[in-house]
N, C-alpha and C positions, 0 to 999 in steps of 0.2 A: 485604654480606650478599647470599648466592647466591639467585638467583630459584630457584622450583621445578622449572621447566624446565630450568635448568643442574644442579641437583642430580639431577633424572632422567637427564640426558645423561650426568653423571659416573658415576652408579651402572651404567647400561647398559654405559660403556665399561669399568668395573671387572670387570662379569660377561664382557664379550667378552675381556678380556686376561686373565682367568683360564682361559676356555676355550681360547685361544690356546696358554698355557702348558702347559695338560695334553695338547695334541695329540700330542706328541712321546713321551710318557711312558707311554701307555696299552699300547703293545706290550710295552715293558720290563717293566711291572707283571705284565702276563699271563705272560710266560715266567718270572719271578720265582715267581710263584704255581705254575707247574708244577714249578719246582725243588725248592720247599718241599714239594710232594706227594711227589715222588720221594724227598727226603731222609728223609721221615718216614712212608714208605709201609710197612705191615705189615698181617697179616691182620686184627687187631683193628680198625683206624680206617679201613679202605679207604672204605667207604659215606660216611663223614663228610667224609674227605680230597677226594674226588671231587666230592661234593656242594658242598663250600666252594669249591673251584677253578672249579666251573660258575658258582656264583653272583659270583665274581670277574670272570670273563671276560663273563658277562651284563651285570654293572653296567658294565664297560668299553665294551661295545658299545652300551648305552643311553647312557652319556655321550658316546661319539663321534658318534652320530646327534643327540643333542640338541645338542651344540656345533656341528655343522653348520648346524642350523636357527638357532640364536642368531647365529652369523657371518654368516648370510646375510640376516639382518633389514635393513630399511630405516631406518636409525636416526632419521631425520626424521619417520617415521609411528608409532613405537612410543609407546603410552601409557604415562603414569605408572603406573596401575595394573598394566599389563602388565609392567613393569619390576620393580614390587615382588613379583609373582608369581614371576617368573623368579629373583629373588633368595631369595625364601622356599624354592622348590622345590630350588635348588642347595644351601642351607642343610641342609634336610631330607634330600637325596640323600647329602651328603658325611657327616653325621652317622651315617646308616646304613652308608654304605661304611666308616667309621672303626670302627663296632661289628662290622663283618664281618671286618675285620683283626684287630680287638683278640680275637676269639674263637679265633683260629687257635692260640695256645699251648695252650688247653684241649682244642681237637679233636685236635691232634697229640699231646696227652699226653706233653709235655716232661717228662722225669725231672730230679729232684732231684740233678742233677750239675753239675761245673763247666762241661762242654760245654753242658749245657741251659741253664744260665745265662747263658753267654757269648751263646748263641742269642738268648735273649729280649732281652738288652740291646742285642745288634747290631741285632736287628729293630726294638726300640723305636726307636733312634737313627735308623736308616736311614729309617724309615717317617715319623716325627714330623718329623725334620730336613729331609727331602726335600720334604713338603708345606709348608714355609714359602715356598720360591720359588713353587710351583704354586698355592697357594690363598690366599696372603695379600692379594691384591688384593681379596677379598671376606671380611673378617676373620671373620664370624659362622661361615662355613662352614669354615675353619681350625680354629676352635675347637670346632666340633662334631666334625669329623674327628679332631683331634689328643686332645679331651678323652674320646672314647669309647675311642679306641685305648689312650691312657696309662692310664685308669681301669681297663680289662679287665687290661691288663699288670700294673699295681700290685696290683691284686687277687689276680692269680695268684702274683706273689712273695710277698705277704703270706700267701698259704695254704700255703706251704712250709715256715713256721715262724719263730719269733724269730731265727733266725740271718740272715733276708733282710730284718729290718725297716729297717737302715740303707741297704739298697739301695733298698727302697721310698722312702724319704725323699728319696733321690738322685734317684729317677725323678720325684717331685713337684717337686722343685727344677728339674730338667731341663725339666720341663713349663712352670714359671713363666718360665724364661729363654727357652725358645722362644716362649711367648705375647708377651714383650717384644719379641723379634726379629721377629715376625709383625707386631706393631703397628706397629713402625717401618717394616717393609717396606711395610705398607698404606698408611702416610701418604706414604710417597716415591712410591708408585704414583699416589696421589689428586693430589699436587703436580704429578707429570708429566702427569697427564690434564689437570688445569687449564691447565697451561702450553700443552699441546697445544691445547685450546680457544680459549686466548686469542691463540695464533699463527695459529690458523684464521680469527678473527675480525679479526686484524690483516691477514692476508693477503687476505681478502674485501673489508676496507675499503680496502686499497692496489690491488686489482684494480678496484674500483668508482671509485677516485680516478684510477688509469691510465687506465681507459675513458673517464672524464669528461675527463680532460687530452688523451686522443688525438682525442676527438670535438671538444673546442675547438679543438685545432691543425688539425684538418682544417678546422673552419669558418672559422678565421682564415687558412688558406692560401686555400680558397675565396674568402672575401672580399678577400683581397690579389689574387688572379689576376681576380677579377671588376673590382676597382678598376684594375688596370692594362690591361685590355682596355678599360674604358671611357675612361680616360685616352688611351690611345693611338688610340681611334676618335674622341674629342672634339678631341685634338689635331691629328690629321689633317684633319678637317673645318674646324677653325678657321684652320689654317696656311694653305690654299688661299686664301681671300678676302684674308688679311692679306699674304700675299705678293704676290698681283696689286695691292693697295692699294699696298705699297712700291715696285712698279715704276711704276705711274702717278704716284706722288707724285715719284719722281725724274724721271720724264720732263718733270712739269710745272715742278719745279724749274729745268729748264734752258730754260723759256719765258720770254718778257718779261712780267714782273708788276709791278703797282703796289705801292706800300709797304704798303697796306692788305692786298692780296691775298699779299703775301710773307709777312705776318704770320700769315695765316691758314692758309698753307702750313706754316710753321713748327710752329704748333700742331698741325695735322693729322700732322705728321712726328713730333712728339713723343708723339702718343697711338700713332701706329702703332709707333713703337719701343718704348713701354712694353708694348704687346700683345705684341710681338715677343720681348721681354725674358721676359715671364710664360710664353712658349711655350717659349723656350730652357730655362727652368729644368726645366719637365716632361721635355723632351728629355735633358737631362743626367741626371737622375734615372732615367729609362727606360734610358738608355745603361749606367748603374751596374748597375741590375736585370738587363739582358740581359748582361752581362759582355762587352762588345765593346770596352771601352776598352782598348788596348794601349799601355802607357807608353813614350814614345821618350826615353830616358835619355840625357842628355848635359850637359856642363858649361855653365853660364851665370852671369852676373853678376846679383847680386838688386838691386843698384841701379838698373838700366834697369827692372826689374818694379815696384819701389817707386816710381820716378817716375812710371810709366804711370799706376798706381792712384790715386796721388795727383792727377794732373793729371786723370784721370776723375770721382773721388768727392769731391774736396775742395771743389768746389762746393755739392755737397749738404750738407755740414757747415756751410760758411759760411752757407746759406739758413737753416739751423736756429739760427744764432748760436752755433755750438759752433766750437772750435779743432781743427784738423787739423795735426798736425806729425808729422814724420818724420827719424830720424837717418839720415845718410848712412853708406855700407859699402862697404867694399872686398872683401866676401867674395864668393867663386864657389861653387857647390853643385852636385852631381849629382844630376838630376832631370829630369822633364818639365816643360819651361818654360809650356807650355799647361795643363797639369793644376794646376800650383803656382799659376799665375795665377788659376785659377777658384777654387781654394780660398781665396787671398788675398784675391779680391774678395768673395767671400760673407763672409769674417769681417770685413773693413772695412764693408761694406754693413750688416751685422748689428750692429756697433758703432754705426754712425751712427744706425740706425733705433731702437735702444733708448737713446740718450744724448740728454736733452733740456738738461743744462746741464754745463759743464765742456768735455771734449774727447776727441779720439783721439790716441793716440801709438803709432807704429808704429817698432820699431826691431829690429837684430839684436845677438847676442852670440855668442861661440864657447865651446863646451863640449865640451871632448875633441876628437872627431874630427867634430863636428857643428855647425852654424850653427842657433841657435835664432832664427826669425822669430816676432816677437812683436808682437801686437796688443793694447793696451791702452784701455779706455774708463771713463768716470765715470758710467756709465748705470745702469739700475735694478738690476742685479746678478741672481745667479740662486740660488735656495734650494738647499741641499744634496740634498734629495731630488729635484731637478729635474735634476741633473747627468747623468743618463743619458737622460731624457726628452727633453731638447731635441735630441738627435740623431734623434728618431724622424721618420718623414715626416709632414707637415701638423701638426705640434707647434707652438703658437706661445704665447708668454707675454704675458699681458695683451692678449690680442686677442679677447675672448669674441664680440666682433661680426663677427669675419672681415673687417675692413676690408682690402680689397685692397690699399690704399697700404702697409700692412704686409708685403707680399709673401704667399707661399702656404706658408709654414711648411716649405719644402723646402731651404732654404739649407744649414743645419747637417747635414740628412740627406745632401746632396751632399758637403759637406765631410768627413764621416765616411767615405763610401763611396770617394771619391778618395783620402784618406789611406790607407784599408785597402788599395786597389788599387796604390798606390805602395810600400806597405810601410813607410810613415813613421809616426813617433808624434806624437799630438796631445795636448796637456796642457791642462786648464781649471782656472783659480783663479778664485775669485768670492766677493765679499761683498755681501749683499743691501743695496741702498740706496747702495752705495758704487762698485761698479764690478766688472768682469771682465777677465781677460786669457786670450787663446788663445795658445798656444805650440806652433808647428811645427817638429818636429825634421827638419833636412835635412842629408844627408852632405856634408861639405866637399869641393870640388874644388881640386886643385893642377895640374890640366892646363892646358896653354897655349892649347889649341884652345878657344875658347869661342864658343857659339852666338850668331849675329848673326840679327836678325829680317830677314825676306824680305818687309819691306812694300813695297819698289821691284819694278816690274817689268822684264824685260829690255828695254834700250832698242832692241835691233835688232827687236823683234817688234812689229808694228803691226795694228791691228784692222779699218783700212780694207780693203774688199774680201774679208775673210774670209767664207767661205760657212758659215753655221751652220743646222744642222736642229734645230728644236725639237720634241720629241714630249711632248704633254701633252694629257690629255682635259679638262680645264678650260679653257673658252673665254676667261675673264678673264686667267688666267694667259698663254695664247696671245698674247693680243692685247696684255699688258704687255709680254712679252718682245719680240715683234716691234717695238713703238716703242722700247723701252730699246736693244735691238741695232743698230736702224738709226740711233739717235742716236749710237753708238759707230761708225759706218762700216761695220758689218757688212751682208752680202747675207744675208737671213733668209728661211727657209721655216718654217712651222710645221704639224705635222700632229696629229691626235688619235688616230691607231691605227697599227699597225705596217704594216698594208697600205697605207695612204695615204702612210707615211713612205717605203716602198720603192719607191712609183710617184713620189714628188717625186724621191729619190735617183737613180732611173735616168734623169731628165731632166738633173739637175744635181748632179754629186756635191758632198758636202758636205765642208769641211775639219774639222768639229767636229761632234758629236752631243751635245746636251744633251737628255737624257730624264728624265721623271718616273718614279719607281720604280714606282708602281701606276696602272695603266692600266685601260681598260674590258674586261668580258668576262673577268676573271681573269687578264689579261695583265700582263706586268712590263716595266720598263724594262731589266732584264737580259736579257729575250729579245729585246726590241726593238734593243738594241745588239749582241748576238751574231748576230741575223739580218742586219743591216746590214753587220756586218764580215764574215761569210760571203759576201756579196754584192759587197762593195767592198774588203775588203782587212782583215787582222786589226790592221794598224797605225793603223787609223783612229781619231783622238784621240775621247774620249768623257767626258762628265761625267753623273753619276748625281745627280739630286735627290731628296730624299724628304721627305714630312711625316709619314711613320710614326714612332710611337714603340713600336711593339709589339716586345717583346724578340726574338722568333723572326725577325720580318722586318729589324730591325737586324742580327741577326747574319748573315743570309742575305746582305744589302747588303754589309756589312763583309767577308764572306768573298769576295766577288766581285773584290776588288782594284782596282776603279774608284775614282777620286776621288769622294768622297760628300759632298753638300753638303745641309744640312738647311734645309728651309723654316721660317720666312721667311729667304730668303738676303738680306743687304744687297747693294746694287748694287755697291759697293766689293770685296766679298768675290767677288762673281760675276765681276767684270772681272779681278781678279787670278787666279783659277782658271783663266779662259778664256786668257789670256796665256801663263800656265804651260803649260798643255796644248798650245798652239800651238807654243811655244817648245821644249817637249821633243819634238814630232814632227819639227821641223826638222833 
């Protein structure tokens, strides 16, 4: 059931449509009226014909002015009463207009001849038939116009005698047929107007929904940007003390300790490593968001990677009382071994975390030109409606209390991001309460050149006597680096600013620069290294260490081309990079 307001809108649109239809016909009707005056002009009817033509033109002028006002109305502000007034006034006008055209055969004194009869019939058909398209949107207006026109014409024919009664009947039948056609046309116009309003309503709703979706998207982007900035700032501030703690613990491990002190040290190192692992997870996620990961694709054997992950993570499975098994494979694949290792480690860690009984199975199988690396578990499984959600950052299953021992909820988000970066496919199959399987598709390699890990350092390089200049604005980091590098036999100096580093370098030229990325007073390690290389030579080896995870800073640091290490750097990794940097410079 249409509401009154909607009925009012439809009627107003019908009136506007009728006025719009008539806008192009008024000039033609005026010219036609002048033609009729010319055709039937004689001395006996001059005044009547000219008066009739003047009334036609005056009516057309009135209709034109009235149509302009109606079409200019603000549809939303027109009352129901005013719309009804417009409708009634139009009906009255066109009824009178029909009567005006109906009296023409009487005024023109059409004779009882074949030409006269033909004129009346042509006149009748043209005016009444043409009015269907123009006036049918407001059906009563058409009935008023056509009724008066045809009534007058029929009476005129009837007055010509019995010979024309059949023509009168035909005229009446013609009127009935036109009425049916006008009614159908009016209904079609009303349906079209209703569809127009429905489309406008849908477009309005769609616009509102689009605006809401746009606002929600902007809010989500802002929240995501704020989250990233917070994580970057928090990560940087947390990395500094944890990095320094790792350096001090490494130095302490080289000291003479009692058995009890050694146990305490091991516990402290385990806690430090756990904190470092959480920060590295945040770093990996930030690197994916920043888009700074550049895959280094080369062939490598999968078995080496499977053995490495098993050696590292099988003790965790055994500690939970679950089985960890892997099948040996001879397959080699083309990919980035470091990124695949990170994906594989996250998948296995996730499997161990969510499995309480049964076990973990790792295996490979060939499918066409791909090797499918599979990680099976008998864990809690994943509901179908969660298969997409688990790859969102900070999304965890079964951890409403946010127990940090169950991770940060970034593992699978990192897996998804790295898989996308490498262009590989990752498939998930799972049955709730029975377990899950993740399948990573890797392109098979047939090359004889296989990647070998560079875990060993060049034998010909020794750190004893190597002069290292450390630049870091954190006092604890500088102290830890001095102690550790001295333990390795280096001659070490530490500066907190670029100016202090230049002063030290002018006295004793360093063999290697190790600089933090973010220094005091908005200075950066990139500027510090560039300044020292300008003063001491562009070939001076340098390492850049950063605790930043902000995407823009990661991109800037990566573009520099300097070896980039991320805090907290493990002592073994730091040692390895120092050795390779010195070896490369020799």
